[in-house]
N, C-alpha and C positions, 0 to 999 in steps of 0.2 A: 686949469681944471681936469681933476684926472679924468680918465674915461669910465664909464660907466660899465661892469663889467656883467653881462646877460647870463644867468645861469640859464639852461634849458630846463623846458616843465618838464617833470614826470609824464609817462604815456596816460596814465587816466586822466592826466587834468587840461592834456591837449585833446583827450580824446570827449571833453564835456564842452569843448569851447568848439571843439572843427565839426563841420558840417559834414553829412555822408558824404557827399559829393567830392570834399576837399581829402579824406580820408584815403588812404589806400588798403587799410587793413579790412578785412571781412566782419560782417556785424555779427557778434556772438549768438549761434545756433540758440533758439528758445527749447527748454526743456521740455519735452513730452510730459504731463502727468502722468503717476504713476496707475497703474491697470488697478482699480478697484477690487479686494479680495470677495469670492464668496463667501456670505455669511458663513460663520461655522470654522472658517480657516484661517489660519495663521499664517503671516506673511514670512516666505523664505530667508531665511539669513544665508545668503552662501560661504560667507567669509567663519561662518563656524563648521566645523568636522560634525557630522552625521554620522551619529552610533549606530549600526545596523542591531536591530532586537537578535538573541542569539535563535536560531533555529528550533523549531519543535522539534520532540525528539520523535523517531520514526516510528508509528505505532505499529503492533504488530498484525494488526488488519486493516485493510482499507478504512477510512475515517476513524478509527482509532474503538470503533463499538466492537462489540461480541463478533465472531466468525456466524458466517451463515451455515445453520445445518445443512449438512448432506444429505440428498436424497437418491438413495438409488432406485430409479424407475421402476425398469425391468432388465429381465437378461432374456434371451434366445440365444439360440446355438452361435457361439462365434462372437458373441457383443455383449456388452453392458451400457445399459444406460443411467450415466448419474447425472445429476442437475441439468435435465433435456439435453447429455451431451452424449452420444454413442463414444466407445471407446471398444476397439477390437480386439482385447488382450485381456488377461485376467487381470484382476485389479485387489487392491489392498485399499479398503475407505476408510479415513480416520472421522471421530467424532466431531472434528476441527476442520473439517472439509479438506483436509490435506490427502491428495492422492498420488499414489505408489503403482507405478506399473510393475507387474509378476509375469516372470517367465514361465510359460507353460510348464507345468509339471503334473504329475498322477500323484506325489506322496508329498503330504505335510509333515515334516519333522520335528526334532524340538529345536533345532537350528533354526528355522523359521517362527517357532512361537517364542524364542530369546530374544527376537528382533523387534518384536512386537510386544512384548514385554517392555523394553527400554523406554517405553512410557507411561507406562503403569496403567492400563485399560481396567475398564471395570470388567469387560464382557469382550470375547472373543468370537466373534461368528464367523463360523466356515460354511460357504456354499460349494456343497461338494461336484458340482455339474449338473447339468439338465437331466441324466439319468442316474447320478449318483459312481460317477468314473474315480473319484480323487478317494484316497485311502488316507488315514490319518494315524501316523503310528502313538503306540501305547505308551512312547518318552515323551511324546508331544503334549499327548491328554494328561500325562502325570505331573508334567512341566507348569503345567496350567492351574491344575487343581494344587499342587505345593505352594503354588503363589498367589491363592484364593482370587483366582481370576474365574469367572463364569465361563463356560466353554459350551457352545450351539454349535451343533453341526446339522445340518439338512441339505437337502435338495438346493439349487441355487437359488429358485424363485423362492421356495418359502425361507432361506434364509436373509435373502433382502427383508421381506416382513417381520424380520425379529429385528434384524441392526436397526430398519427404520424406527421401529415400535421403541427401542433402548436410548435412542438417538432423542427422538421428540419426548421420551421422561425425562431428559435430561444427564442420560449414562455416559461416562467416556466408553465408548462400543469402538472396535474396529473390526473391519469384515474383512473376508479373504472372498472373492468370487470369481470361481472358476466358470467359464464361459462356454466348456464345451461338456463333451459327453457326463 
């Protein structure tokens, strides 16, 4: 009689009949149940590439809203208070709250007016100092008139009121405020 050939059982079949003590293999780890997702949230699949949304455009002003209207609060010898902050310089204040420092000078010429005209203001207000020590050249006055820009010239304290009134009424006004003499 020929000898029987015994084929070994596959590993899966051996495990079924084998006891835990006789098995040298570790038991399969139990799978933890998936964490439930909060309501309103979809499960995130990690094998799908995430496409980032395009960055929003950078607004011209914070929060994309219209700019804060500037307020020139006051002036006294050597200082100008704008939006409750004190500056110890002559200042150029624009309708859109842009501020520029201005070197001390006692003559406003056509070149100074030309720089202001690049932004197409409705009016230019010049505060000529605490006692009117700044002079405006005739060429500067003519340049403003030729460009149909209203020109207001007064002592700095009164020029502040004129500028604030123009801006409050929605006009594109720019002010040069001389803080001394």
